[in-house]
Residue frames as a rotation matrix with the C-alpha (Angstrom) as fourth column:
MET 1
0.386 0.898 0.212 17.58
-0.433 0.379 -0.818 15.68
-0.815 0.224 0.535 19.96
PRO 2
-0.304 -0.542 0.783 18.40
0.403 0.672 0.621 13.08
-0.863 0.504 0.014 17.30
ASP 3
-0.413 0.119 -0.903 18.43
-0.731 -0.634 0.251 14.14
-0.542 0.764 0.349 13.69
ARG 4
0.560 0.714 -0.421 16.82
-0.818 0.393 -0.421 12.36
-0.135 0.579 0.804 10.75
LEU 5
-0.108 -0.685 -0.721 19.88
-0.646 0.600 -0.473 10.13
0.756 0.414 -0.507 10.32
ASN 6
-0.897 -0.196 0.396 19.42
-0.440 0.479 -0.760 8.75
-0.041 -0.856 -0.516 13.84
LEU 7
0.049 0.977 0.208 15.73
-0.737 0.176 -0.653 8.20
-0.674 -0.121 0.729 13.13
GLN 8
0.456 0.068 -0.887 16.68
-0.806 0.454 -0.380 6.27
0.377 0.889 0.261 10.01
LYS 9
-0.636 -0.739 -0.222 19.05
-0.526 0.625 -0.576 4.12
0.564 -0.250 -0.787 12.08
ILE 10
-0.637 0.471 0.611 16.26
-0.542 0.291 -0.789 3.34
-0.549 -0.833 0.070 14.54
PHE 11
0.354 0.935 -0.016 13.70
-0.628 0.225 -0.745 2.46
-0.693 0.274 0.667 11.89
SER 12
0.397 -0.253 -0.882 16.12
-0.794 0.388 -0.469 0.50
0.461 0.886 -0.047 9.68
ALA 13
-0.509 -0.544 0.666 17.16
-0.819 0.545 -0.180 -1.88
-0.265 -0.637 -0.723 12.45
PRO 14
-0.773 0.142 -0.619 16.39
-0.301 0.776 0.554 -5.50
0.559 0.614 -0.557 11.48
ASP 15
-0.766 0.485 -0.422 14.08
0.642 0.607 -0.468 -6.02
0.029 -0.629 -0.777 14.47
VAL 16
-0.638 0.567 -0.522 11.89
-0.265 -0.797 -0.542 -2.97
-0.723 -0.208 0.659 13.68
LYS 17
-0.287 0.626 0.725 8.63
0.688 0.661 -0.298 -3.88
-0.666 0.413 -0.621 11.95
HIS 18
0.751 0.634 0.185 7.87
0.606 -0.551 -0.574 -0.49
-0.262 0.543 -0.798 10.36
GLY 19
-0.257 -0.876 0.407 10.06
0.962 -0.271 0.023 1.76
0.090 0.398 0.913 8.23
LEU 20
-0.580 -0.078 -0.810 10.45
0.353 -0.921 -0.164 5.52
-0.734 -0.381 0.562 8.38
SER 21
-0.985 0.168 0.023 8.76
-0.041 -0.366 0.930 5.88
0.165 0.915 0.368 4.97
LEU 22
-0.349 0.910 -0.225 5.40
0.848 0.409 0.338 5.08
0.399 -0.073 -0.914 6.60
PHE 23
0.130 0.339 -0.932 5.38
0.811 -0.577 -0.096 8.51
-0.570 -0.743 -0.350 8.30
ASN 24
0.565 0.050 0.824 4.88
0.592 -0.720 -0.362 12.01
0.575 0.693 -0.436 6.89
SER 25
-0.357 -0.844 0.400 7.05
0.303 -0.510 -0.805 14.96
0.883 -0.166 0.438 7.99
ASP 26
0.068 0.448 0.891 4.62
-0.740 -0.576 0.346 16.08
0.669 -0.683 0.293 10.73
GLU 27
0.948 0.294 -0.123 4.57
-0.162 0.778 0.606 12.60
0.274 -0.555 0.786 12.20
ILE 28
0.279 -0.930 -0.240 8.38
0.671 0.367 -0.644 12.37
0.688 0.018 0.726 12.01
ASN 29
-0.386 -0.389 0.836 8.69
-0.222 -0.841 -0.494 15.67
0.895 -0.376 0.238 13.89
ALA 30
0.524 0.641 0.561 6.29
-0.742 0.020 0.670 14.35
0.418 -0.767 0.486 16.55
ILE 31
0.857 -0.270 -0.439 8.37
0.341 0.936 0.091 11.18
0.386 -0.228 0.894 16.88
LYS 32
-0.084 -0.960 0.268 11.56
0.338 -0.280 -0.898 13.24
0.937 0.015 0.348 17.28
LYS 33
-0.082 0.125 0.989 10.06
-0.713 -0.701 0.029 14.87
0.696 -0.702 0.147 20.37
LEU 34
0.821 0.494 0.286 9.46
-0.557 0.583 0.592 11.45
0.126 -0.645 0.754 21.95
ILE 35
0.616 -0.648 -0.448 12.97
0.310 0.722 -0.618 10.09
0.724 0.242 0.646 21.46
ILE 36
0.809 -0.449 0.380 15.40
-0.560 -0.390 0.730 9.87
-0.179 -0.804 -0.567 24.35
GLU 37
0.320 -0.791 -0.521 19.02
-0.281 0.446 -0.850 8.72
0.905 0.419 -0.080 24.41
GLN 38
0.775 -0.155 0.613 20.44
-0.585 0.194 0.788 6.50
-0.241 -0.969 0.059 27.13
GLU 39
0.167 -0.830 0.532 24.00
-0.184 0.504 0.844 5.18
-0.969 -0.238 -0.069 27.05
GLY 40
-0.703 -0.542 -0.460 24.33
-0.474 -0.124 0.872 5.78
-0.530 0.831 -0.170 23.31
LYS 41
-0.800 0.527 0.287 21.04
0.600 0.681 0.421 4.03
0.026 0.509 -0.860 22.45
TYR 42
-0.827 0.558 0.068 17.86
-0.537 -0.820 0.196 5.74
0.165 0.126 0.978 21.34
PHE 43
-0.742 0.665 -0.086 14.40
0.651 0.684 -0.331 4.90
-0.161 -0.301 -0.940 22.66
ILE 44
-0.530 0.695 0.486 10.90
-0.125 -0.631 0.766 6.20
0.839 0.345 0.421 21.93
LYS 45
-0.891 0.206 0.405 9.01
-0.436 -0.131 -0.890 7.09
-0.130 -0.970 0.207 25.13
């Protein structure tokens, strides 16, 4: 499962409309459970 650093990479990408700071810790933990990795890239289900 990706750590917070990987979440920051996902949400700091230039094509992402929303930043990680919009979420509280409970929401971040819920997002972590939805993330999958394929070929070195992370996706939210």
